[in-house]
C-alpha positions as CSV (number, residue, x, y, z in Angstrom):
1,M,116.7,97.2,184.6
2,D,113.1,96.6,185.5
3,S,111.6,93.3,184.4
4,K,108.7,95.0,182.7
5,V,111.2,97.0,180.6
6,W,112.9,93.8,179.5
7,K,109.6,92.3,178.5
8,V,108.8,95.2,176.3
9,I,112.3,95.1,174.6
10,L,112.1,91.4,174.0
11,G,108.6,91.7,172.6
12,A,109.8,94.4,170.1
13,V,112.7,92.2,169.0
14,A,110.4,89.3,168.5
15,I,108.1,91.3,166.3
16,L,111.0,92.6,164.2
17,T,112.4,89.1,163.8
18,V,109.1,87.6,162.7
19,G,108.5,90.6,160.3
20,G,111.9,90.0,158.7
21,V,111.4,86.3,158.3
22,G,107.9,87.0,156.8
23,G,109.4,89.4,154.3
24,L,112.1,86.9,153.3
25,V,109.4,84.2,152.9
26,S,107.2,86.6,150.9
27,T,110.1,87.6,148.6
28,A,111.1,84.0,148.1
29,A,107.6,83.1,147.2
30,M,107.3,85.9,144.6
31,A,110.6,84.9,143.1
32,S,109.5,81.3,142.9
33,R,106.3,82.3,141.2
34,A,108.1,84.5,138.7
35,Y,110.6,81.7,137.9
36,Q,107.8,79.2,137.5
37,S,105.9,81.6,135.2
38,K,109.0,82.1,133.1
39,F,109.6,78.4,133.0
40,E,106.0,77.7,131.9
41,Q,106.3,80.3,129.2
42,N,109.6,78.8,127.9
43,D,108.1,75.4,128.2
44,R,105.0,76.6,126.2
45,R,107.2,78.0,123.5
46,E,109.2,74.8,123.2
47,K,105.9,72.8,122.9
48,Q,104.9,74.1,119.5
49,L,104.9,72.9,115.9
50,Q,105.2,74.8,112.7
51,V,103.8,73.3,109.5
52,T,103.2,74.6,106.0
53,G,100.3,73.6,103.8
54,S,99.7,74.3,100.1
55,A,97.0,74.0,97.5
56,R,97.1,74.1,93.7
57,K,94.3,74.5,91.2
58,R,94.2,74.7,87.4
59,I,92.0,77.5,86.1
60,H,90.8,78.7,82.7
61,S,91.1,82.4,81.9
62,D,87.8,84.2,81.3
63,L,89.1,87.4,79.8
64,A,91.4,88.2,76.9
65,V,93.0,91.6,76.1
66,W,94.8,92.0,72.8
67,R,96.4,95.3,71.7
68,I,97.5,96.3,68.1
69,R,99.0,99.5,66.8
70,I,98.8,100.9,63.3
71,S,100.8,103.9,62.0
72,A,101.3,105.9,58.9
73,D,103.8,108.6,57.9
74,A,104.1,111.1,55.1
75,K,105.6,114.5,54.4
76,E,102.2,116.2,54.5
77,L,99.9,115.8,57.6
78,A,96.9,115.3,55.4
79,E,98.5,112.5,53.5
80,A,99.6,110.8,56.7
81,Y,96.0,111.0,58.0
82,K,94.7,109.5,54.7
83,K,97.0,106.6,55.0
84,L,96.1,106.0,58.7
85,K,92.4,106.2,57.8
86,D,92.9,103.6,55.1
87,G,94.6,101.4,57.7
88,D,91.7,101.9,60.1
89,E,89.2,100.6,57.6
90,K,91.3,97.5,56.9
91,V,91.7,96.8,60.6
92,H,88.0,97.0,61.2
93,E,87.3,94.7,58.2
94,F,89.9,92.2,59.6
95,L,88.4,92.3,63.1
96,T,84.9,92.0,61.8
97,K,85.9,89.0,59.7
98,H,87.1,87.3,62.8
99,A,83.8,87.9,64.6
100,F,84.8,90.6,67.0
101,T,81.9,92.9,67.9
102,P,82.0,96.7,68.2
103,A,81.6,96.4,71.9
104,E,84.8,94.3,72.1
105,I,86.9,96.9,70.1
106,A,88.2,100.1,71.5
107,A,90.1,102.5,69.3
108,Q,92.2,105.2,71.0
109,A,92.7,108.7,69.8
110,V,95.2,109.3,67.0
111,Q,98.7,110.3,68.2
112,T,100.7,112.7,66.1
113,E,104.5,113.0,66.0
114,T,106.3,115.7,64.0
115,I,109.7,114.7,62.7
116,Y,112.0,117.6,62.2
117,K,115.0,117.7,59.8
118,V,118.4,117.2,61.4
119,E,121.6,118.9,60.4
120,W,125.1,117.7,61.3
121,K,127.7,120.3,62.2
122,G,131.1,120.5,63.6
123,K,134.2,118.5,62.7
124,D,133.4,115.3,60.8
125,N,129.7,116.1,61.3
126,A,129.8,114.9,64.9
127,A,127.3,117.4,66.3
128,K,123.6,116.8,65.8
129,H,121.3,119.8,65.4
130,E,117.5,119.6,65.1
131,T,116.0,122.3,62.9
132,H,112.5,123.7,62.8
133,D,111.9,122.4,59.3
134,V,109.4,119.5,59.2
135,E,110.7,116.3,57.7
136,S,107.5,114.3,58.0
137,Y,104.5,113.4,60.2
138,N,103.9,110.1,61.9
139,L,100.4,109.2,63.0
140,S,99.5,106.2,65.1
141,R,96.5,104.6,66.8
142,Y,96.1,101.8,69.3
143,Y,93.3,99.3,69.3
144,T,92.4,97.2,72.4
145,I,90.3,94.1,71.8
146,T,88.7,92.9,75.1
147,T,86.6,89.7,75.0
148,A,85.4,86.9,77.2
149,R,85.9,84.6,74.2
150,V,89.4,83.8,75.2
151,D,89.8,81.0,72.7
152,A,88.8,83.3,69.8
153,V,91.9,85.5,70.0
154,A,94.8,83.2,69.1
155,S,93.8,82.7,65.5
156,P,93.4,86.4,64.5
157,A,96.5,87.4,66.5
158,A,98.5,84.9,64.4
159,A,96.9,86.1,61.2
160,V,97.3,89.8,61.7
161,T,100.3,89.9,59.5
162,E,97.9,89.6,56.6
163,L,97.4,93.4,57.0
164,I,101.0,94.0,56.3
165,E,100.6,92.5,52.9
166,E,97.8,95.0,52.4
167,G,100.1,97.9,53.1
168,V,99.2,98.5,56.7
169,K,102.0,99.3,59.1
170,I,100.9,97.3,62.1
171,V,102.5,96.0,65.3
172,S,100.6,93.3,67.3
173,D,101.2,92.6,71.0
174,A,100.8,89.1,72.4
175,P,97.3,88.6,73.8
176,N,97.0,88.7,77.6
177,F,94.7,86.3,79.5
178,Y,93.2,87.1,82.9
179,Y,90.9,85.4,85.4
180,S,88.3,87.9,86.8
181,K,87.3,86.0,90.0
182,I,90.7,86.1,91.7
183,A,89.2,87.5,95.0
184,D,86.8,84.6,95.4
185,L,89.5,82.1,94.3
186,K,91.9,83.4,96.9
187,V,89.5,82.7,99.7
188,E,89.0,79.2,98.4
189,M,92.7,78.5,98.0
190,I,93.6,79.8,101.4
191,G,91.0,77.5,102.9
192,E,92.4,74.5,101.1
193,A,96.0,75.3,102.0
194,S,95.0,75.7,105.7
195,R,93.3,72.3,105.7
196,D,96.4,70.8,104.1
197,A,98.6,72.3,106.8
198,R,96.3,71.1,109.6
199,A,96.2,67.6,108.1
200,R,100.0,67.5,108.0
201,A,100.1,68.7,111.7
202,D,97.6,66.0,112.7
203,Q,99.7,63.3,111.1
204,L,102.9,64.5,112.7
205,V,101.6,64.7,116.3
206,L,99.8,61.4,115.9
207,N,103.1,59.7,115.0
208,A,104.9,61.6,117.9
209,G,102.2,60.7,120.5
210,C,101.1,64.3,121.0
211,T,97.9,66.2,120.6
212,I,97.3,69.7,119.2
213,A,96.3,72.3,121.8
214,E,95.6,75.4,119.8
215,V,96.5,77.4,116.7
216,R,98.9,80.2,117.9
217,H,99.7,81.9,114.6
218,A,98.7,81.7,110.9
219,R,100.5,83.3,108.0
220,M,99.2,83.4,104.5
221,G,101.5,83.7,101.5
222,V,100.7,85.5,98.3
223,L,99.1,83.6,95.4
224,Q,101.3,82.4,92.6
225,I,99.5,82.4,89.3
226,T,101.8,80.7,86.8
227,Q,101.9,78.8,83.5
228,P,100.7,75.2,83.9
229,N,103.2,73.0,85.7
230,S,105.5,75.9,86.5
231,T,107.6,75.9,89.7
232,D,108.3,79.7,89.6
233,V,107.6,81.6,92.8
234,S,108.1,85.2,93.9
235,D,107.8,86.9,97.3
236,S,105.5,89.5,95.8
237,G,103.5,86.9,93.9
238,I,103.3,86.0,90.2
239,Y,100.5,86.7,87.8
240,D,101.3,85.2,84.4
241,T,99.1,86.4,81.6
242,S,100.6,84.6,78.6
243,T,98.5,81.4,78.8
244,I,94.8,80.7,78.9
245,E,95.3,77.8,81.3
246,K,97.0,78.7,84.6
247,D,98.0,77.1,87.8
248,V,97.2,78.9,91.1
249,T,99.2,78.0,94.1
250,S,98.5,79.1,97.7
251,V,100.6,78.5,100.8
252,V,99.7,78.8,104.5
253,S,102.0,78.5,107.5
254,L,100.6,77.5,110.9
255,T,102.2,77.6,114.4
256,L,100.4,75.1,116.7
257,G,100.7,74.5,120.4
258,I,101.1,70.8,121.3
259,R,100.8,68.8,124.5
């Protein structure tokens, strides 16, 4: 074979060989970088710290809501209404005596219930049958007392049974106490809980000889508004309305990168 032909053949083989080696080197480099990146990610995940901070504050309710219900019944509708009207007057006198203003008192519409006579039929009168004959009428009305004078509700709520002695059929609910600035309070409490979490993290990394790199994730829990000194918690949050004084607790969880 001609020497020129051999040179051409050997040159082509050399190019293919170099190309193959280059491809292998390139593939190896890419694999190395991918492995290094994965290692760095895993290493980054391992170098993190999770801490939880909390804050608690005692608040004083600024709104009270108290509901009472009066009722009257009679065989005749007019008589039942007369009794209810008499009860209305006595309730207004009672509330006025305890310094509640008209703006604090809301009276709902009168509710009317017709009671029909019942007949018992069948063996041993086991079957109940309601007739169309009227037995009596029951009238009722709800009152809602809403006031910012939260400390002024307890005494009349306890003394409302005086009206029973005056012939008024009355049922009194326990007063409910609320705090109207929850939205502002939530922002404040989350801030305090976050600072507490960061302080805990700083102390931990200081003792471990590390430093905090960045905040990677923050999760805020729901507010727990409970009776004073209560340890009750709920995933959906608690809002206790039975006491004027309340404890508000906020929790924040932080995930921090460390180095």
